[in-house]
VEXKOL-493301 format. One record per residue: residue number from 0; residue in three letters; y, z, x of N, C-alpha, C in turn. Coordinates in steps of 0.2 Angstrom, whole numbers. Layout:
<NUM; "Ala"; <Y; Z; X>; <Y; Z; X>; <Y; Z; X>>
...
//
This chain:
<0; "Unk"; <262; 593; 616>; <267; 592; 621>; <273; 595; 619>>
<1; "Unk"; <277; 598; 623>; <284; 601; 622>; <289; 598; 626>>
<2; "Unk"; <295; 597; 623>; <300; 594; 627>; <306; 598; 626>>
<3; "Unk"; <309; 601; 631>; <315; 605; 631>; <321; 600; 633>>
<4; "Unk"; <326; 599; 628>; <332; 596; 630>; <337; 601; 631>>
<5; "Unk"; <340; 601; 637>; <345; 606; 639>; <352; 602; 640>>
<6; "Unk"; <357; 604; 636>; <363; 602; 637>; <366; 605; 643>>
<7; "Unk"; <370; 602; 647>; <374; 604; 653>; <378; 611; 651>>
<8; "Unk"; <379; 615; 656>; <383; 621; 655>; <390; 619; 653>>
<9; "Unk"; <394; 624; 652>; <401; 623; 650>; <405; 618; 655>>
<10; "Unk"; <407; 612; 652>; <409; 607; 657>; <416; 607; 659>>
<11; "Unk"; <417; 605; 665>; <424; 603; 668>; <424; 596; 668>>
<12; "Unk"; <426; 593; 663>; <425; 585; 662>; <430; 582; 668>>
<13; "Unk"; <435; 585; 669>; <440; 582; 674>; <436; 580; 681>>
<14; "Unk"; <432; 585; 683>; <429; 584; 689>; <421; 583; 688>>
<15; "Unk"; <419; 581; 682>; <412; 580; 681>; <408; 585; 684>>
<16; "Unk"; <409; 592; 682>; <406; 597; 685>; <406; 603; 680>>
<17; "Unk"; <405; 609; 682>; <405; 614; 677>; <411; 619; 678>>
<18; "Unk"; <413; 623; 673>; <418; 628; 674>; <414; 634; 677>>
<19; "Unk"; <418; 639; 679>; <415; 645; 682>; <410; 648; 677>>
<20; "Unk"; <412; 648; 670>; <407; 650; 665>; <401; 646; 665>>
<21; "Unk"; <402; 639; 666>; <396; 635; 666>; <391; 636; 672>>
<22; "Unk"; <394; 638; 677>; <389; 639; 683>; <385; 646; 682>>
<23; "Unk"; <389; 651; 678>; <385; 657; 677>; <380; 655; 671>>
<24; "Unk"; <381; 651; 667>; <376; 649; 662>; <370; 646; 665>>
<25; "Unk"; <371; 642; 670>; <366; 638; 674>; <361; 643; 677>>
<26; "Unk"; <364; 648; 680>; <360; 653; 683>; <356; 657; 678>>
<27; "Unk"; <359; 659; 672>; <355; 662; 667>; <349; 657; 664>>
<28; "Unk"; <351; 651; 664>; <346; 646; 662>; <340; 646; 667>>
<29; "Unk"; <342; 646; 673>; <336; 646; 678>; <332; 653; 677>>
<30; "Unk"; <335; 658; 676>; <331; 664; 675>; <326; 663; 669>>
<31; "Unk"; <328; 660; 664>; <323; 659; 659>; <318; 653; 661>>
<32; "Unk"; <320; 648; 664>; <315; 642; 665>; <310; 644; 670>>
<33; "Unk"; <312; 649; 675>; <307; 651; 680>; <301; 655; 677>>
<34; "Unk"; <302; 657; 670>; <296; 661; 667>; <291; 656; 663>>
<35; "Unk"; <293; 650; 663>; <288; 645; 659>; <285; 640; 664>>
<36; "Unk"; <280; 637; 662>; <277; 632; 666>; <279; 625; 664>>
<37; "Unk"; <282; 622; 669>; <285; 615; 667>; <281; 610; 671>>
<38; "Unk"; <279; 605; 668>; <276; 599; 672>; <281; 595; 676>>
<39; "Unk"; <286; 593; 672>; <291; 588; 675>; <298; 590; 673>>
<40; "Unk"; <303; 588; 677>; <310; 589; 676>; <313; 582; 676>>
<41; "Unk"; <318; 581; 672>; <321; 575; 671>; <329; 576; 671>>
<42; "Unk"; <333; 572; 673>; <340; 574; 673>; <345; 567; 672>>
<43; "Unk"; <350; 568; 669>; <355; 563; 669>; <358; 562; 676>>
<44; "Unk"; <361; 557; 678>; <364; 556; 684>; <371; 559; 685>>
<45; "Unk"; <374; 561; 679>; <381; 564; 679>; <381; 571; 682>>
<46; "Unk"; <387; 573; 685>; <388; 579; 689>; <387; 585; 685>>
<47; "Unk"; <389; 585; 679>; <388; 592; 675>; <381; 593; 674>>
<48; "Unk"; <377; 588; 673>; <370; 589; 671>; <366; 591; 678>>
<49; "Unk"; <368; 588; 683>; <365; 589; 690>; <366; 596; 692>>
<50; "Unk"; <373; 598; 691>; <375; 605; 692>; <371; 610; 688>>
<51; "Unk"; <370; 609; 682>; <366; 613; 678>; <359; 614; 680>>
<52; "Unk"; <356; 608; 682>; <349; 609; 684>; <348; 612; 691>>
<53; "Unk"; <353; 612; 695>; <353; 614; 702>; <349; 620; 703>>
<54; "Unk"; <352; 626; 700>; <349; 632; 701>; <342; 633; 700>>
<55; "Unk"; <340; 630; 694>; <333; 630; 692>; <328; 626; 697>>
<56; "Unk"; <330; 620; 699>; <327; 616; 704>; <326; 619; 711>>
<57; "Unk"; <332; 622; 713>; <332; 625; 720>; <327; 632; 720>>
<58; "Unk"; <328; 635; 715>; <324; 642; 714>; <316; 640; 714>>
<59; "Unk"; <314; 635; 711>; <307; 633; 710>; <305; 628; 715>>
<60; "Unk"; <309; 626; 719>; <308; 621; 724>; <305; 615; 721>>
<61; "Unk"; <308; 613; 716>; <306; 607; 712>; <312; 601; 712>>
<62; "Unk"; <310; 595; 710>; <315; 590; 710>; <314; 587; 703>>
<63; "Unk"; <320; 584; 701>; <320; 581; 694>; <321; 573; 695>>
<64; "Unk"; <318; 569; 691>; <318; 562; 691>; <325; 561; 687>>
<65; "Unk"; <329; 557; 691>; <336; 555; 688>; <335; 548; 684>>
<66; "Unk"; <337; 548; 678>; <337; 542; 674>; <344; 540; 672>>
<67; "Unk"; <346; 534; 673>; <353; 533; 671>; <354; 533; 663>>
<68; "Unk"; <348; 531; 659>; <349; 531; 652>; <350; 538; 649>>
<69; "Unk"; <349; 543; 653>; <350; 550; 651>; <357; 552; 651>>
<70; "Unk"; <362; 548; 654>; <369; 550; 655>; <371; 551; 648>>
<71; "Unk"; <377; 554; 647>; <380; 554; 640>; <381; 547; 637>>
<72; "Unk"; <379; 547; 631>; <378; 541; 627>; <384; 537; 628>>
<73; "Unk"; <384; 531; 630>; <390; 527; 632>; <392; 522; 626>>
<74; "Unk"; <388; 522; 621>; <390; 517; 615>; <397; 519; 612>>
<75; "Unk"; <401; 514; 610>; <407; 515; 607>; <408; 512; 601>>
<76; "Unk"; <413; 514; 597>; <415; 511; 591>; <422; 509; 592>>
<77; "Unk"; <425; 505; 587>; <432; 503; 588>; <436; 506; 582>>
<78; "Unk"; <441; 510; 584>; <445; 513; 580>; <449; 508; 575>>
<79; "Unk"; <448; 509; 569>; <451; 504; 564>; <459; 504; 565>>
<80; "Unk"; <462; 509; 566>; <469; 509; 567>; <472; 507; 573>>
<81; "Unk"; <469; 510; 579>; <472; 509; 585>; <468; 503; 589>>
<82; "Unk"; <463; 501; 586>; <458; 496; 589>; <456; 497; 596>>
<83; "Unk"; <456; 504; 598>; <454; 506; 604>; <446; 508; 604>>
<84; "Unk"; <443; 508; 609>; <436; 511; 610>; <436; 518; 609>>
<85; "Unk"; <431; 521; 606>; <431; 528; 605>; <423; 530; 604>>
<86; "Unk"; <422; 537; 606>; <415; 539; 605>; <413; 540; 598>>
<87; "Unk"; <407; 539; 596>; <405; 539; 589>; <404; 546; 586>>
<88; "Unk"; <405; 551; 589>; <403; 558; 587>; <410; 562; 586>>
<89; "Unk"; <416; 560; 586>; <422; 564; 586>; <426; 561; 581>>
<90; "Unk"; <424; 560; 574>; <427; 557; 569>; <429; 562; 563>>
<91; "Unk"; <434; 561; 560>; <436; 565; 554>; <431; 563; 548>>
<92; "Unk"; <430; 568; 544>; <425; 566; 538>; <427; 560; 534>>
<93; "Unk"; <433; 559; 533>; <435; 553; 529>; <433; 546; 532>>
<94; "Unk"; <433; 547; 539>; <432; 540; 543>; <425; 538; 543>>
<95; "Unk"; <420; 542; 541>; <413; 540; 541>; <409; 541; 535>>
<96; "Unk"; <410; 547; 531>; <406; 549; 526>; <405; 544; 520>>
<97; "Unk"; <410; 540; 519>; <410; 535; 514>; <408; 528; 516>>
<98; "Unk"; <405; 528; 522>; <403; 521; 524>; <396; 520; 521>>
<99; "Unk"; <395; 514; 519>; <388; 512; 516>; <383; 512; 522>>
<100; "Unk"; <377; 515; 520>; <371; 515; 524>; <372; 521; 530>>
<101; "Unk"; <378; 524; 530>; <378; 529; 536>; <373; 534; 537>>
<102; "Unk"; <371; 536; 531>; <365; 542; 531>; <358; 539; 531>>
<103; "Unk"; <358; 532; 531>; <351; 529; 530>; <348; 528; 537>>
<104; "Unk"; <342; 531; 538>; <339; 531; 545>; <338; 524; 547>>
<105; "Unk"; <337; 519; 543>; <335; 512; 545>; <341; 508; 545>>
<106; "Unk"; <347; 510; 541>; <352; 505; 540>; <359; 508; 543>>
<107; "Unk"; <359; 514; 546>; <366; 516; 548>; <369; 512; 554>>
<108; "Unk"; <365; 508; 558>; <368; 504; 563>; <371; 498; 560>>
<109; "Unk"; <370; 497; 553>; <373; 491; 550>; <379; 493; 547>>
<110; "Unk"; <381; 499; 546>; <387; 501; 543>; <393; 498; 547>>
<111; "Unk"; <399; 496; 544>; <404; 493; 547>; <407; 497; 553>>
<112; "Unk"; <407; 503; 553>; <410; 507; 558>; <405; 507; 564>>
<113; "Unk"; <399; 508; 563>; <394; 509; 569>; <393; 502; 572>>
<114; "Unk"; <394; 497; 568>; <393; 490; 570>; <399; 487; 573>>
<115; "Unk"; <405; 491; 574>; <411; 488; 576>; <411; 488; 584>>
<116; "Unk"; <407; 491; 587>; <406; 491; 595>; <399; 489; 597>>
<117; "Unk"; <397; 493; 602>; <391; 491; 605>; <385; 497; 604>>
<118; "Unk"; <386; 501; 599>; <381; 506; 598>; <374; 504; 597>>
<119; "Unk"; <373; 498; 594>; <366; 496; 593>; <363; 495; 599>>
<120; "Unk"; <366; 491; 604>; <362; 489; 610>; <361; 496; 614>>
<121; "Unk"; <366; 500; 614>; <365; 506; 618>; <360; 511; 615>>
<122; "Unk"; <360; 511; 609>; <355; 515; 605>; <348; 513; 607>>
<123; "Unk"; <347; 507; 606>; <340; 504; 608>; <338; 504; 615>>
<124; "Unk"; <343; 504; 620>; <341; 505; 627>; <339; 512; 628>>
<125; "Unk"; <342; 517; 625>; <340; 524; 626>; <333; 525; 622>>
<126; "Unk"; <332; 523; 616>; <326; 524; 613>; <320; 520; 616>>
<127; "Unk"; <321; 514; 619>; <316; 511; 622>; <314; 514; 628>>
<128; "Unk"; <318; 517; 632>; <317; 521; 638>; <313; 527; 637>>
<129; "Unk"; <315; 531; 631>; <312; 537; 629>; <305; 535; 627>>
<130; "Unk"; <304; 530; 624>; <297; 528; 622>; <293; 527; 628>>
<131; "Unk"; <296; 523; 633>; <292; 522; 639>; <290; 529; 643>>
<132; "Unk"; <295; 533; 643>; <293; 540; 646>; <288; 543; 642>>
<133; "Unk"; <288; 543; 635>; <282; 546; 631>; <276; 543; 633>>
<134; "Unk"; <276; 536; 633>; <270; 533; 635>; <266; 535; 641>>
<135; "Unk"; <271; 537; 646>; <268; 539; 652>; <264; 546; 652>>
<136; "Unk"; <265; 549; 646>; <261; 555; 644>; <256; 554; 639>>
<137; "Unk"; <255; 547; 637>; <250; 546; 633>; <252; 545; 626>>
<138; "Unk"; <258; 545; 624>; <260; 545; 617>; <264; 538; 616>>
<139; "Unk"; <261; 534; 612>; <263; 527; 611>; <266; 526; 604>>
<140; "Unk"; <272; 523; 604>; <275; 522; 597>; <271; 518; 593>>
<141; "Unk"; <270; 520; 586>; <267; 516; 581>; <271; 516; 575>>
<142; "Unk"; <276; 511; 575>; <281; 511; 569>; <285; 517; 569>>
<143; "Unk"; <284; 522; 565>; <288; 528; 565>; <285; 534; 567>>
<144; "Unk"; <279; 534; 570>; <275; 539; 573>; <272; 537; 580>>
<145; "Unk"; <268; 541; 583>; <265; 540; 589>; <257; 541; 589>>
<146; "Unk"; <254; 537; 593>; <247; 538; 594>; <245; 540; 601>>
<147; "Unk"; <240; 544; 601>; <238; 546; 608>; <230; 546; 608>>
<148; "Unk"; <227; 545; 613>; <220; 545; 614>; <218; 553; 616>>
<149; "Unk"; <222; 556; 619>; <221; 563; 620>; <228; 567; 621>>
<150; "Unk"; <229; 572; 617>; <235; 576; 617>; <235; 581; 623>>
<151; "Unk"; <241; 584; 625>; <241; 588; 630>; <246; 594; 629>>
<152; "Unk"; <246; 599; 633>; <250; 605; 632>; <255; 606; 637>>
<153; "Unk"; <257; 600; 640>; <262; 600; 645>; <269; 601; 642>>
<154; "Unk"; <274; 604; 646>; <281; 605; 644>; <285; 601; 649>>
<155; "Unk"; <289; 597; 647>; <294; 594; 651>; <301; 596; 649>>
<156; "Unk"; <306; 596; 654>; <313; 598; 653>; <317; 592; 655>>
<157; "Unk"; <322; 591; 651>; <327; 586; 652>; <334; 588; 651>>
<158; "Unk"; <337; 588; 657>; <344; 590; 657>; <349; 584; 656>>
<159; "Unk"; <353; 585; 650>; <357; 579; 648>; <363; 581; 644>>
<160; "Unk"; <365; 578; 639>; <371; 579; 635>; <370; 578; 628>>
<161; "Unk"; <375; 581; 624>; <375; 581; 617>; <374; 574; 614>>
<162; "Unk"; <378; 569; 615>; <377; 563; 612>; <370; 560; 613>>
<163; "Unk"; <368; 560; 619>; <361; 557; 620>; <355; 561; 617>>
<164; "Unk"; <356; 567; 617>; <351; 572; 614>; <350; 570; 606>>
<165; "Unk"; <356; 569; 603>; <356; 567; 596>; <353; 560; 595>>
<166; "Unk"; <354; 555; 599>; <351; 549; 599>; <344; 549; 599>>
<167; "Unk"; <341; 553; 604>; <334; 554; 605>; <331; 557; 599>>
<168; "Unk"; <334; 563; 596>; <332; 566; 590>; <331; 561; 584>>
<169; "Unk"; <337; 557; 584>; <337; 552; 578>; <331; 548; 578>>
<170; "Unk"; <329; 546; 584>; <323; 541; 585>; <317; 545; 584>>
<171; "Unk"; <316; 551; 587>; <309; 554; 586>; <308; 557; 579>>
<172; "Unk"; <314; 559; 575>; <313; 562; 569>; <315; 558; 563>>
<173; "Unk"; <317; 552; 564>; <319; 548; 559>; <325; 550; 555>>
<174; "Unk"; <330; 552; 558>; <337; 554; 555>; <342; 550; 558>>
<175; "Unk"; <347; 548; 553>; <353; 544; 556>; <357; 547; 561>>
<176; "Unk"; <358; 544; 566>; <362; 548; 572>; <368; 551; 570>>
<177; "Unk"; <372; 547; 566>; <379; 550; 564>; <378; 557; 560>>
<178; "Unk"; <373; 558; 556>; <372; 564; 553>; <370; 570; 558>>
<179; "Unk"; <367; 568; 564>; <366; 573; 569>; <372; 574; 573>>
<180; "Unk"; <376; 569; 575>; <382; 569; 579>; <387; 574; 576>>
<181; "Unk"; <388; 573; 569>; <393; 576; 565>; <391; 583; 562>>
<182; "Unk"; <384; 583; 561>; <382; 589; 557>; <379; 595; 561>>
<183; "Unk"; <378; 594; 568>; <375; 599; 572>; <379; 600; 578>>
<184; "Unk"; <378; 606; 580>; <382; 608; 586>; <377; 610; 592>>
<185; "Unk"; <377; 608; 597>; <372; 609; 603>; <377; 612; 608>>
<186; "Unk"; <376; 619; 609>; <381; 622; 614>; <379; 621; 621>>
<187; "Unk"; <384; 621; 625>; <383; 621; 633>; <377; 625; 635>>
<188; "Unk"; <373; 623; 639>; <367; 627; 642>; <362; 629; 637>>
<189; "Unk"; <362; 626; 631>; <357; 628; 626>; <351; 623; 626>>
<190; "Unk"; <346; 626; 623>; <339; 622; 623>; <338; 620; 616>>
<191; "Unk"; <336; 613; 616>; <333; 610; 610>; <326; 609; 611>>
<192; "Unk"; <322; 611; 607>; <314; 611; 608>; <311; 606; 603>>
<193; "Unk"; <307; 602; 605>; <303; 597; 601>; <296; 598; 603>>
<194; "Unk"; <292; 598; 598>; <284; 599; 600>; <281; 594; 596>>
<195; "Unk"; <275; 592; 598>; <270; 587; 595>; <266; 590; 590>>
<196; "Unk"; <265; 587; 584>; <260; 589; 579>; <255; 584; 579>>
<197; "Unk"; <248; 586; 580>; <243; 581; 579>; <238; 584; 574>>
<198; "Unk"; <240; 583; 568>; <235; 586; 562>; <230; 581; 560>>
<199; "Unk"; <231; 575; 562>; <225; 570; 562>; <224; 567; 569>>
<200; "Unk"; <218; 567; 571>; <216; 565; 578>; <219; 559; 580>>
<201; "Unk"; <223; 559; 585>; <226; 553; 588>; <233; 551; 585>>
<202; "Unk"; <235; 554; 579>; <241; 553; 576>; <246; 559; 577>>
<203; "Unk"; <252; 557; 580>; <256; 562; 582>; <263; 561; 579>>
<204; "Unk"; <266; 567; 577>; <273; 567; 575>; <277; 572; 579>>
<205; "Unk"; <283; 572; 580>; <287; 577; 583>; <291; 581; 578>>
<206; "Unk"; <290; 588; 579>; <294; 592; 575>; <299; 597; 579>>
<207; "Unk"; <305; 598; 577>; <310; 601; 580>; <309; 609; 579>>
<208; "Unk"; <308; 613; 584>; <307; 620; 583>; <314; 624; 584>>
<209; "Unk"; <319; 620; 587>; <325; 624; 587>; <331; 619; 590>>
<210; "Unk"; <337; 619; 587>; <342; 615; 590>; <348; 619; 593>>
<211; "Unk"; <349; 618; 599>; <355; 622; 602>; <354; 629; 603>>
<212; "Unk"; <348; 631; 605>; <346; 638; 605>; <349; 641; 611>>
<213; "Unk"; <353; 647; 610>; <357; 650; 616>; <354; 658; 616>>
<214; "Unk"; <348; 659; 614>; <346; 666; 614>; <345; 669; 621>>
<215; "Unk"; <344; 664; 626>; <344; 666; 633>; <350; 669; 636>>
<216; "Unk"; <356; 666; 633>; <362; 668; 635>; <364; 675; 632>>
<217; "Unk"; <363; 675; 626>; <364; 682; 623>; <360; 687; 626>>
<218; "Unk"; <354; 686; 628>; <350; 691; 631>; <353; 694; 637>>
<219; "Unk"; <357; 689; 641>; <360; 691; 647>; <367; 693; 646>>
<220; "Unk"; <369; 695; 639>; <376; 697; 637>; <381; 692; 639>>
<221; "Unk"; <379; 685; 639>; <384; 680; 640>; <385; 676; 634>>
<222; "Unk"; <391; 676; 631>; <392; 673; 625>; <392; 665; 626>>
<223; "Unk"; <389; 662; 620>; <389; 655; 620>; <396; 652; 620>>
<224; "Unk"; <396; 646; 624>; <403; 643; 624>; <403; 639; 618>>
<225; "Unk"; <410; 638; 615>; <411; 634; 610>; <414; 627; 612>>
<226; "Unk"; <413; 625; 618>; <416; 619; 620>; <413; 613; 616>>
<227; "Unk"; <418; 609; 613>; <415; 604; 609>; <414; 605; 601>>
<228; "Unk"; <416; 612; 600>; <414; 614; 593>; <421; 615; 589>>
<229; "Unk"; <423; 612; 584>; <429; 612; 581>; <429; 617; 575>>
<230; "Unk"; <428; 623; 576>; <427; 628; 570>; <433; 630; 566>>
<231; "Unk"; <439; 628; 568>; <445; 630; 565>; <446; 628; 558>>
<232; "Unk"; <449; 633; 554>; <452; 631; 548>; <458; 627; 549>>
<233; "Unk"; <460; 622; 545>; <466; 618; 546>; <472; 622; 546>>
<234; "Unk"; <476; 622; 551>; <482; 626; 551>; <482; 632; 555>>
<235; "Unk"; <475; 635; 556>; <475; 641; 560>; <467; 642; 562>>
<236; "Unk"; <466; 645; 567>; <459; 647; 569>; <456; 651; 563>>
<237; "Unk"; <449; 650; 562>; <446; 653; 557>; <447; 661; 557>>
<238; "Unk"; <447; 664; 563>; <447; 671; 564>; <454; 674; 563>>
<239; "Unk"; <459; 669; 562>; <466; 672; 560>; <468; 670; 553>>
<240; "Unk"; <464; 666; 550>; <465; 664; 543>; <464; 670; 538>>
<241; "Unk"; <469; 671; 534>; <468; 677; 529>; <467; 674; 522>>
<242; "Unk"; <464; 677; 518>; <462; 675; 511>; <468; 678; 506>>
//
């Protein structure tokens, strides 16, 4: 089985839609997706994800199943200084890298920072629903891997968001979510590919073939967006910094 996680195109967060570039990215994405056989489509209920999926679904005369748990991950932490709620993947290095357990796949939810808000409940809501979806295709969670009576060659496509993609990868691959949130960049309109490996009959693990792939954009001479990627050197953008 193959799962394609697609982050929405370049976002217009104010209107929960896409920028002009984002709509162009969605069309290029549709050009690619119409070349592959997809069993089922799933989508976040948010406007930017629906707008990204729209070209593909209209062109192929398909529909996507909308799941609320695929919306951008809603879990929050509490800022130690301001005491305000904030998302858990926009932190400065000193704020999280020295936290006990933060890199531990089994204990990161117990770290003081991640335990300060409602991350645990929201995390398990997403992972429980993802396991329910996988069970509908015959893959049943068995501790840290999956069992199946019969594998399949199906491809499914999920249009969603950076934060929730990392949560699902954390669950499937056994990696602490903060390491994914802060260590990986998933570009708008990119494709993250997960495939099943069944090297022992009936025993399944998921392997990542690629994170944030934008080759379909480059093939169409469309540069990948850097929305949400803070690649600057302190004090100046990296392309202006001199040695």
